[in-house]
N, C-alpha and C positions, 0 to 999 in steps of 0.2 A: 609931667603927665603928657602935654603935647609932643615933647621931645621923644618920648620913650614911643608913641605910636609913629614918628616920623622915623626914627629908626629901626623899628619893627617894618614898615614896610621897604625901606631901603634894603634890610636884610632879606625879606621876601624876594624882592624884585633881584637882589644880589644870586640867591639862590636858583631863581628862574634861569639867570645868564649862565650860571655856572654848569647848569646842564647840556648846554652847547659843547662844553668842552670833552676832549678823550677823558676816558675813565682814569687814566694815571694821573691827569692833571686835576680832575675832580677830586679824587682822594687827597692829593696834597694839600689844595687849598682847604678843604673843609677840616683834615685835621690840623692845620696851622691855625685857621683863623675862627673856626666854629668850635674846637676842641680844644684849642689852645696848647697843643702838644709842641713841646721844642723838637727841633730838627732829629736829634737822637731818638727820641722815642718814635716819630715818624718813621725814621729809617729801620727802627727795630719791629714796628708793626708791619711796614709794608716789604721788609727784608730786601731793603736796597741800603747803597751807601749813604752815608749824610751828604757828600756831594751830589749825587743824585737827586736827592731831596732839594737841595738849594736848586739846582738846574730847573727841576721840574716847577718849581715855585716861581723861580724867575719865568719861565716858559708860559705856565699858566696865565701870571699877571699880563704878560704880552698879549697872548690871545683873548683873556677877558676883554681887555681894551679893545681889540679888534671887534669882538661881539658887540659891544657898547657902540663903535662907531657904525656897524652894521645894523644894527636894531633901532638905534637910538637911545636916548639915555633915561627915557621912561616908558 
């Protein structure tokens, strides 16, 4: 139960941080991590190539690390 609460709080914090990202990165992160969609489905949903999905996901993670560095880890 305690682990569930910790994970939920971490997810809430992550959701807050994701909002600092541009929309195109928010969408890719949300589809990949929260909806568990594979690259192909994300590409189809967003009408972009799989390569673009991978690039945006990589860039989103990079930007998210910068957000955490700027706003602290909690």
